[in-house]
VMD Tcl script that draws the C-alpha trace (Angstrom):
set ca {
  {-6.15 -15.39 -14.18}
  {-8.95 -14.96 -11.66}
  {-9.45 -18.39 -10.15}
  {-12.78 -17.80 -8.45}
  {-15.69 -19.86 -7.39}
  {-18.48 -18.25 -9.42}
  {-21.17 -19.17 -6.90}
  {-19.53 -17.46 -3.94}
  {-17.18 -14.97 -5.65}
  {-14.40 -16.28 -3.42}
  {-11.05 -16.48 -5.24}
  {-9.00 -19.65 -5.09}
  {-5.89 -17.50 -4.80}
  {-4.67 -13.92 -4.65}
  {-1.85 -12.31 -6.60}
  {0.54 -10.30 -4.44}
  {2.06 -7.63 -6.69}
  {4.99 -6.72 -4.46}
  {5.77 -2.99 -4.55}
  {3.58 -1.44 -7.29}
  {5.47 0.96 -9.54}
  {8.87 -0.39 -8.52}
  {8.72 -3.83 -10.16}
  {12.00 -3.26 -11.99}
  {13.72 -2.55 -8.67}
  {12.41 -5.61 -6.82}
  {15.83 -7.29 -6.77}
  {17.48 -4.21 -5.27}
  {14.66 -3.73 -2.75}
  {14.97 -7.36 -1.69}
  {18.66 -7.09 -0.73}
  {18.28 -4.91 2.39}
  {15.16 -6.83 3.42}
  {17.01 -10.14 3.10}
  {19.98 -8.76 5.05}
  {17.70 -7.45 7.80}
  {15.87 -10.78 7.97}
  {19.13 -12.69 8.45}
  {20.15 -10.31 11.24}
  {16.69 -10.59 12.83}
  {16.67 -14.40 12.85}
  {20.28 -14.73 14.03}
  {19.99 -11.98 16.64}
  {16.68 -13.05 18.17}
  {17.50 -16.76 18.16}
  {20.86 -15.87 19.73}
  {19.11 -13.86 22.46}
  {16.69 -16.70 23.19}
  {19.58 -19.19 23.39}
  {21.62 -16.88 25.62}
  {18.76 -16.19 28.02}
  {17.91 -19.89 28.20}
  {21.49 -21.03 28.93}
  {22.92 -18.27 31.13}
  {21.71 -18.54 34.70}
  {22.55 -14.88 35.37}
  {19.84 -13.94 32.84}
  {17.09 -15.97 34.51}
  {15.19 -12.92 35.69}
  {11.78 -11.45 34.71}
  {13.25 -8.69 32.53}
  {15.08 -11.23 30.38}
  {12.15 -13.66 30.25}
  {10.04 -10.86 28.76}
  {12.89 -10.08 26.37}
  {12.99 -13.75 25.28}
  {9.23 -13.61 24.66}
  {9.69 -10.43 22.61}
  {12.46 -12.08 20.59}
  {10.31 -15.15 19.91}
  {7.41 -12.94 18.80}
  {9.69 -10.86 16.57}
  {11.36 -13.76 14.78}
  {7.99 -15.47 14.23}
  {6.46 -12.24 12.92}
  {9.08 -11.54 10.28}
  {9.17 -15.22 9.26}
  {5.45 -15.09 8.39}
  {6.10 -12.48 5.68}
  {9.73 -12.13 4.58}
  {10.26 -15.57 2.92}
  {7.07 -15.08 0.91}
  {8.14 -11.54 0.02}
  {11.55 -12.74 -1.20}
  {9.85 -15.36 -3.37}
  {7.88 -12.52 -5.00}
  {11.00 -10.40 -5.55}
  {13.36 -13.18 -6.66}
  {11.23 -15.81 -8.39}
  {8.08 -13.87 -9.33}
  {6.01 -16.34 -7.26}
  {3.08 -14.06 -6.57}
  {0.22 -16.50 -6.03}
  {-1.01 -17.21 -2.52}
  {-3.91 -19.51 -1.70}
  {-7.01 -17.72 -0.41}
  {-7.01 -19.56 2.93}
  {-3.24 -19.20 3.12}
  {-3.69 -15.46 2.68}
  {-6.21 -15.36 5.52}
  {-3.84 -17.38 7.71}
  {-0.95 -15.03 6.96}
  {-3.20 -12.03 7.68}
  {-4.22 -13.53 11.03}
  {-0.67 -14.27 12.17}
  {0.68 -10.89 11.04}
  {-1.92 -8.94 13.03}
  {-1.98 -11.32 15.99}
  {1.81 -11.23 16.37}
  {2.01 -7.45 16.00}
  {-0.63 -7.19 18.72}
  {1.36 -9.59 20.88}
  {4.55 -7.59 20.30}
  {2.75 -4.48 21.54}
  {1.50 -6.41 24.57}
  {4.98 -7.68 25.43}
  {6.37 -4.13 25.25}
  {3.64 -3.10 27.70}
  {4.58 -5.97 30.04}
  {8.23 -4.91 29.84}
  {7.23 -1.38 30.84}
  {5.35 -2.77 33.85}
  {8.41 -4.88 34.66}
  {10.60 -1.74 34.73}
  {7.96 0.01 36.87}
  {8.02 -2.77 39.50}
  {11.83 -3.03 39.39}
  {12.37 0.70 40.00}
  {9.39 1.60 42.20}
  {9.27 -1.63 44.28}
  {12.82 -3.07 44.07}
  {12.60 -5.05 47.34}
  {9.39 -6.79 46.23}
  {10.44 -7.29 42.60}
  {11.13 -11.03 42.86}
  {7.98 -11.73 44.86}
  {5.67 -9.73 42.57}
  {7.01 -10.98 39.22}
  {7.23 -14.69 39.88}
  {7.55 -17.28 37.12}
  {3.84 -18.05 37.42}
  {2.89 -14.38 37.04}
  {5.17 -14.02 34.00}
  {3.68 -17.14 32.38}
  {0.10 -15.94 33.02}
  {0.89 -12.46 31.67}
  {2.40 -13.93 28.51}
  {-0.57 -16.27 28.03}
  {-3.05 -13.42 28.57}
  {-1.24 -11.34 25.93}
  {-1.40 -14.23 23.47}
  {-5.10 -14.91 24.12}
  {-5.96 -11.22 23.78}
  {-4.35 -11.15 20.34}
  {-5.99 -14.38 19.20}
  {-9.50 -13.40 20.34}
  {-9.37 -9.88 18.91}
  {-7.72 -10.76 15.59}
  {-9.55 -14.00 14.80}
  {-12.76 -12.17 13.68}
  {-10.69 -10.54 10.91}
  {-10.68 -13.86 9.05}
  {-14.50 -14.15 9.08}
  {-15.04 -10.48 8.21}
  {-12.66 -10.81 5.25}
  {-13.91 -14.19 4.07}
  {-17.54 -13.01 3.86}
  {-16.70 -10.28 1.32}
  {-17.34 -10.82 -2.42}
  {-14.25 -10.49 -4.62}
  {-15.71 -9.73 -8.03}
  {-13.18 -7.00 -8.95}
  {-10.27 -9.41 -9.23}
  {-7.66 -11.00 -7.03}
  {-4.69 -8.62 -7.35}
  {-3.39 -7.25 -4.03}
  {-0.93 -4.34 -4.35}
  {1.18 -5.51 -1.42}
  {3.95 -7.95 -0.47}
  {1.85 -9.76 2.14}
  {-1.80 -10.19 3.13}
  {-2.71 -7.21 5.27}
  {-6.29 -6.92 6.53}
  {-7.23 -3.64 4.85}
  {-5.25 -4.39 1.68}
  {-7.27 -7.58 1.21}
  {-10.58 -5.93 2.15}
  {-10.06 -3.12 -0.37}
  {-9.83 -5.68 -3.20}
  {-13.44 -6.63 -2.49}
  {-16.34 -5.17 -4.42}
  {-18.51 -5.37 -1.31}
  {-18.98 -3.02 1.62}
  {-15.98 -3.38 3.91}
  {-17.03 -0.64 6.32}
  {-17.46 -3.21 9.13}
  {-13.89 -4.36 8.53}
  {-12.59 -0.79 8.79}
  {-14.58 -0.06 11.96}
  {-13.56 -3.30 13.64}
  {-9.93 -2.74 12.63}
  {-10.06 0.69 14.27}
  {-11.58 -0.82 17.43}
  {-8.84 -3.45 17.63}
  {-6.18 -0.77 17.16}
  {-7.69 1.14 20.09}
  {-8.04 -1.97 22.29}
  {-4.48 -3.10 21.64}
  {-2.23 -0.28 20.47}
  {-3.76 2.69 22.29}
  {-4.39 0.70 25.49}
  {-0.80 -0.58 25.54}
  {0.58 2.89 24.84}
  {-1.46 4.33 27.71}
  {-0.14 1.64 30.08}
  {3.41 2.31 28.92}
  {2.94 6.07 29.38}
  {1.53 5.62 32.91}
  {4.35 3.22 33.82}
  {7.06 5.62 32.69}
  {5.34 8.56 34.40}
  {5.50 6.64 37.68}
  {9.09 5.61 36.94}
  {10.08 9.22 36.26}
  {8.52 10.36 39.53}
  {10.35 7.63 41.45}
  {13.70 8.32 39.78}
  {13.52 12.10 40.28}
  {12.91 11.55 43.99}
  {16.18 9.59 44.36}
  {18.86 11.56 46.21}
  {21.87 9.94 44.53}
  {22.88 11.02 41.03}
  {24.41 7.59 40.38}
  {21.19 5.89 41.44}
  {19.17 8.11 39.09}
  {21.55 7.40 36.21}
  {21.44 3.65 36.86}
  {17.64 3.64 37.01}
  {17.34 5.58 33.76}
  {19.92 3.38 32.00}
  {17.88 0.23 32.68}
  {15.01 1.77 30.67}
  {16.86 3.16 27.64}
  {16.88 -0.05 25.60}
  {13.15 -0.56 26.22}
  {12.37 3.03 25.22}
  {14.34 2.51 21.98}
  {12.33 -0.66 21.30}
  {9.07 1.26 21.84}
  {10.08 3.99 19.38}
  {11.28 1.49 16.76}
  {8.00 -0.44 17.01}
  {5.32 2.22 17.30}
  {6.53 4.94 14.90}
  {6.27 2.84 11.68}
  {3.19 1.07 13.09}
  {1.22 4.29 13.53}
  {2.43 5.62 10.18}
  {1.15 2.47 8.46}
  {-2.15 2.49 10.34}
  {-3.04 6.14 9.71}
  {-1.94 6.26 6.06}
  {-4.03 3.14 5.36}
  {-7.17 4.74 6.74}
  {-6.72 8.50 6.44}
  {-3.78 9.08 4.12}
  {-5.73 8.80 0.87}
  {-3.47 9.65 -2.05}
  {-1.19 12.00 -0.11}
  {1.37 9.21 0.48}
  {2.69 7.38 -2.64}
  {1.57 3.77 -2.56}
  {5.08 2.34 -2.93}
  {6.21 4.36 0.10}
  {3.33 2.95 2.10}
  {4.22 -0.63 1.08}
  {7.91 -0.20 1.94}
  {7.11 1.32 5.34}
  {4.59 -1.47 6.00}
  {7.38 -3.99 5.44}
  {9.78 -2.05 7.63}
  {7.06 -1.99 10.30}
  {7.27 -5.80 10.44}
  {11.03 -6.13 9.90}
  {12.69 -3.17 11.64}
  {11.81 -4.07 15.28}
  {12.96 -7.72 14.95}
  {16.21 -6.49 13.38}
  {16.98 -3.65 15.77}
  {15.78 -5.04 19.12}
  {18.62 -7.60 19.53}
  {21.16 -4.94 18.52}
  {19.75 -2.35 20.92}
  {19.55 -4.77 23.86}
  {22.96 -6.20 23.01}
  {24.56 -2.75 23.10}
  {22.65 -1.24 26.03}
  {22.39 -4.26 28.37}
  {25.61 -5.19 30.14}
  {24.73 -8.78 31.04}
  {23.82 -9.53 27.43}
  {27.06 -7.94 26.16}
  {29.05 -10.10 28.55}
  {27.09 -13.20 27.54}
  {27.74 -12.54 23.84}
  {31.47 -12.11 24.51}
  {31.50 -15.34 26.49}
  {29.72 -17.19 23.68}
  {31.83 -15.78 20.81}
  {35.25 -16.02 22.44}
  {34.63 -19.13 24.50}
  {36.22 -17.39 27.47}
  {35.20 -17.35 31.09}
  {33.27 -14.15 31.66}
  {32.26 -13.19 35.17}
  {28.87 -11.53 35.09}
  {28.74 -8.24 36.95}
  {25.85 -6.11 38.11}
  {23.84 -4.99 35.08}
  {23.81 -1.30 34.21}
}
mol new
graphics top color blue
foreach p $ca { graphics top sphere $p radius 0.5 }
foreach p [lrange $ca 0 end-1] q [lrange $ca 1 end] { graphics top cylinder $p $q radius 0.2 }
display resetview
């Protein structure tokens, strides 16, 4: 079963075991994941289409939202189809290089998602604190450069994961107790010393996740100070309402992300392994599923655009609240 190159102890393939201990329930576990994936793909692709075709949505806030939607749908597509093949058809083999590629894209896209959420927080900061200069500060060129910088940051920081993982000897076997190739899950299969992997993974988490969270916290501190200083109650309510959907997206993204990160490194045996695997999958699937719903409910222009698209009626876009 262990297809390895004996000279290098590098396996030809890994076996992804799905959710260890719950093999008999794989079909039932797959149903909500499949349903969430369908909603995620339809919702995010719908948002991208709507933002691209409705001129009223051609503003920085919605460009960042389109980038978030693209990141989300790409992220869940890197893992969910493979996961469903494990659950439905018992197709557990994944090529070694394919595993490394999946690992790279999973971590790079999660890092990019965090970066886009940070950019959206900065967008709200500029919109509320400098409303008269909003259009001149966040030009199309600035938005494109910010998106490219976020992508390059993820690529440069995550790419070393592939080399650090590939150098390890895999003499214990090739069974990974997971539904996809996660960096630490793959490293822990090795019989070598993966301390460098763990340290570098922690550094990347600090450089991406903690840095982005600090920027988001500073942005919303400045926003709160600006909103509290407004004399009109209606103006304060309107300013707060433009941030609620983004705050929901932050909570949906970071809560399962930090749970997964800390249990992987510090949880030991206190968290059952099947719980960790399920939460790790929700960490990749919940934000892509919920973000289109949250923005569709909380953002007036998007609600009106959806109504226009579904009913084929003429909808006059009003000021967003």
